C-alpha positions, 0 to 999 in steps of 0.5 A: 439271343433268343430263348432257345439258343440260351437254353431257357425253356419257352413258357407254356410247356416243354421246349427242349428234348435232352437225349442221354444214354441211360435211364438213371442218367436221364432221371438225374438230369431231369431233376436238375433241369426241371420244367421245360425240359424232357430228358430221354434215354437212347439206351446206348447205341441206336444204330450199328453195322448190320448183324448178318453181313459185313456192312462195309464197302471196302471199294468205296473208302470203307463206307459203312452201312448203318441200320437201326438195331432191331431192339432199338426201333421202338426207342428211335420212334419214341425219340422222333415223336418226342422231338417234334417241334422241340429244340434238341440237345444231345448229352451222351457220354463225353468220349468218342463212343458217346459222340458217335451215339449222338451223331446217330441220334441227330441223323435219325431225328433229321437234325443237322450235326453241324448245328449247336446241339451237343452238350457234355457233362464231365460231372453230373451236378446241378451247376455243371448241367445247367452251364452245359445246356447253355453252351451247346456245340456242333457234334465233333466229326473228328471224334465220330470218325475216330469211333467209326474207324475203330468200329470198321476195323473191329468189323473187318477183323471180326467178320473175317477171323471169327468164322475162320476160328470156328472152322479151325476149332469146330466150336461156336461163338469164337471171336478175335479182335485187335485188342482182345487177341493181343490181351489174350496173347499177353496171358498165354505168353506169361503162362508159357513163361511160368511153365518154362521157368526152372527155379535156380537155387541160391543161399544167403547167410544171415547173422546176428551181432551183439553190440553190447548193453543187450543190443543185437543187430541182424545183418546179412552177408553183403560182400566177400572180398569186394565181391557182392553176394548174388541174391537171386535178382538181376544179373549175377555176372561178377557176383558171388553165387552160393549155389548149394548147401555145402558152399553156404555152410563152408562160408558160414564156418569161415565167417565165425570166430572173427571180430567185427566192427561197425565201419559205416552208419548212413542215415538219410531222409527218404521222401515218398510223394503221393500218387496222382488222382485216378485215371481209368486204368489206375482206378481199375488197378487199385480197385482190383488190388484193394477191393478185389473188384474186376475191371468190369465190376469197377466200371459198373459201380463207377458208372452209377456214381457218375450218373447220380445218387439221391441225396437229401439235397437232391440227385447228384453225381458223386464222381466225375466222368470215369473214362479218362487217361488224364490226371488234370484237375480243375483249379476249383477242385484243387482249392476245395481239396486244400480246404478239406485237408486243412479241416480234417487232417490239419495244416501240417498235412497241407503243402505250400501250393497245390500239386499239379500232375503231368500226364506220363504218356504223350497224346493223352486227351486232356479234355477230361479231368482225372477221376475225382469226387464232384465235391470233395467236401462230401466225405464218404461217411457223410453219404454212406447211408445213401450208397450200397456197400460196393458203391461206398467202398469205391467212392471211399477209394476215389475220395481218399486217392484224390485227397491224398494227391494234394497232401504232403510227402511221407517222410522216412528216416532210412538207415544203412549199417555196414560191419566188417571183420577186423583182419589186415585185409577185411574179407567179409562185409555184413549189411543191415538196413531199416527205416522209420516213418517219421511223418505220415503225410499223404499216407494219413488219407491213402493208408498203408499196410492194408494191401501188402504193397500190391496196389502201391507197387502196381499203381505208382511203381514205387517200392513200399517201405517195410523194413523194421527200425535198427537200434542206435549204433555209432561208427567204430562200435565193436560187434560180436557175431553170435550166430550165422545161419545159411538160408536156402532160396529159389528164384521165382517165376513171374507172377500171373496176371491179375486185372490190375497188372494186365490193365497196367501192362496194356496201358504201358504197351499202348494197347487199347484205351480207357473205355476198352480195358474192362470190355476186353477182359469181359469178352475173354472170359465170356468166350472161354479164353481165360478163367479166374482163379482167385484174383489171377487170370489163366488162359484156357486150353482154347485160349492157348490154341487160338493164340498160337493159331493167330500168331502163326497165321496173322502175326500182325493182328497180335503184334504188340507194336502194330496194335499200339501204333494203330491206337496212336493213329486212331488218336490222330484221327480224333485230333483231325491229323489223319483221314480215317479211311487211310488209317483203316487201310494201313491195317487192312492191307497187311491183314488181307495179305495174311488172310489170303495165305490161310488154306481153305477147307474144301467140300469133299464132294465138289472141292469148293471152299466150305463156309460157316453158315447160320440157320434157325437151328444154329451154325453149320458148315456148308458148301459155297457151291450151293444150290448146285452142291448141297453138302453140309456138316455139323460145326461141332464134332462129338468128342470121343470118349477118352480112357482115364486109366481107371477101372470101374468100381462096379464092374471092373471095365475101363472108365472113360471121360465123356462130354455131356450137356453140362460138361465132362464127366466120368462114366463106365465104358460098359454103359448101359449094362453098367450105369456108374458115373461120377463128376469130373473135376480137379481134386481139392484135397477135401473130403465131403462132410456128407458122404466122405467122398472127394470134393472136386473143383469144377467150372461153370460154362462161364468159367466160375469155379464151384465145389462139388462132391464127386459122388453123384448121389450126394448133393454137397455143393459150394460156390465158395472155396473150402478152407483147411479150418473146420467149424468149432460147432459141427466139424464141417469145413469152413468156406471162404466167405469173410473170415470163414463161414459154415454152410452146414444147415444143422449148425447153429452158426450156419449162414443160410445164404451159403446153401444153393437152392434145391435142384429139381433132380439128382441130374441137376445136382450134378450139373454146373454152377451155371445150370443152377442159375439157368434153372432159377431163370427157368423157374422165374419164367414159368412163374411169370407165365402162370401169373404168380407174384415173385414172393409167391413163386419163391415161397412155392419153390421152398416148400415144393417136394419132388413128386413120386414116380408114376407107374409106366404106361408101357409096362406090358411092352417092357415085361419081356425084358425083365430078365435083363435086370438084377433082382433088386431092380426087377423087384423095384420096377414091379412094385412101381408098376403095381402102384405101391408107395416106394421109399426115395431110394427104391423110387430111384432104383425103379426109375433106373430099372425102367430106363434100362428096360426102355433101352432094351426095348428100343434096341430090340426094335432096331434089330427087328427092323434090320 
């Protein structure tokens, strides 16, 4: 075999170009391969369907038209220059998307995809990387076709549905998709289920029994004359339902005054098996439950751990590839895990043989292993100083899960005690249960109790043992009922989705694949279809409207079974069992039928259909009869002011809710004569520590919550929720950061990071959280244009004071309207015109007065023209 085929570089220079996706991955692999190799990054996709046209020829088996992305043209040209006269290896990510990127790279560089030029790194370690470059293979066309089918399907849906949604709701940047629209439907239907839920009252009886020798036993009423007491879960047919207090108290009186005896004591050993190592979905679920990370954040951190971290022994990837639905683990990794368990935890925690897990679902692509450490001997503590805090926490989670998956079962002793009254025909049965953990097993590594059972219940579907132990008691022991209490309960609605539970539900329904979960949630939030409240996900009004529209007009697009079947068909394309154009047609044909039934919006001039058009000024509606008909109209209609049923505190006129540049706000309907305004938001129940007004919860354009005083003249603003606790040093309410932090700048325990940067004006202070970030971005751009260093720009921003207002140049034209001002406003405006030094309050008043005068001047000019 020649040197090129063997992967050994020729002498006298670089002979092999290796193309990967990200610069970080390129740096890691370059260090591992050394001289003779040049590793370059494609920076993701280099080619795609065209941006402004469909790019799919439906008549020719959905033949796609690909073009180099505008921002990737320099990248492609650089790769062409670098590839001249060299052997090419394509090492993009080992999945459908990576295979398609590699196919485009080979095509654009003039290489035959059937040549052995594709290599895969399921983990980025020196041994695996060197082995992979020695064994290239041709690009797998089945994987490319599966990704191509997915992309074409997404384009057909998006290209047809997104303009329809924008037309229907008269809003920009709306979108629909096979997976995203179904995920949104899950959120909307869960919220509607919660709203439709009507709590049902039920009562239970809790007794305390004396067993002698100062021992007591708490127990609940379990049966009455053989009829089980309904405890609010599952069906209640044939069960005793205590529906109100009167029934409960009457029954409580009946159970009193009787003698009771322990009739059964049953103790059995319960085994709790460890969960399998992580797949993509279970990693996202556990990171959400244990660490509070969103799915997108989890995948970004995992990507960094996979691509490589600089350690003393060199750059190395800490985890295997993080997009997988397989729980398979290599024999070498299993053996290493067993050695680590014996060394760190002891021989008693090591099972007799390695644990082998099977994939729960059919059709799992088993080419990848589960997510695990590349070297389990590399403990989290040993690499902590080389990682950021979030990288350490996620690596620790992955390491513990993998180690726990190879440890012994946890063992519990579970005891159930039944007590009955001693009459001829016992009527009442009380039940007590408890459990004792007698051997930790895998819980020694995986932990328990730090997550409230959430992650365990979500990830493994197992019930977490949390019952207190019972006192030792023998069958036949007499028991005296000391007290019995009737307790009221209400049935509860299903919980709202979190990242963890939504991903779990999508996986169970077969909607999406490991690589799509995080982007789907990110898109829903970006489009304004959902917002986050703590860890829970809530659909927005727009999200509900879009879902109802799609369910009515395009029922198959948002059908759970139909979407899941399409995912299975895409898997069959990947396995070479189905041609991709046929699979696309199976979806497109019924979609076309639904599309044809949607009524078209017509031009009021000529009756032709209106369509969504794009110009350099943005989107608008235009007639399809152009240029014969030139009718156009703006896409977004201005929202009319909405009365809120309150009177203006300044003038008594009605207050209205208006839409402004930065969202909704409350204003006086008598504007400009009355300039009263305040912020619009949901009251939090807290008062502002600066001025005593209400603190409102508002949301930025990206859906992020922030907390602001409703008084526009007050600059109180927090990006953290306010707690009911107050600071012991200054009395300000603490905010939810860590265990509570004080954001009062004058307080000795103040955290400076909590105070938002100063705004340029009071107008900016009343804007949303994303305005603050937009202002910071604008400041950075200005600083860059002026050639300032980042440090200098920050220092300047800290010390820069707002400049005082300048006298108006059009003062002579404004004088005739001074009679329209209040005496205070007139005095401030005249002082400003004379160039007097004004206090901050007087300067604000003067600016407001000048604005009013200019409004009067402009209105007078319009009237004169009329």
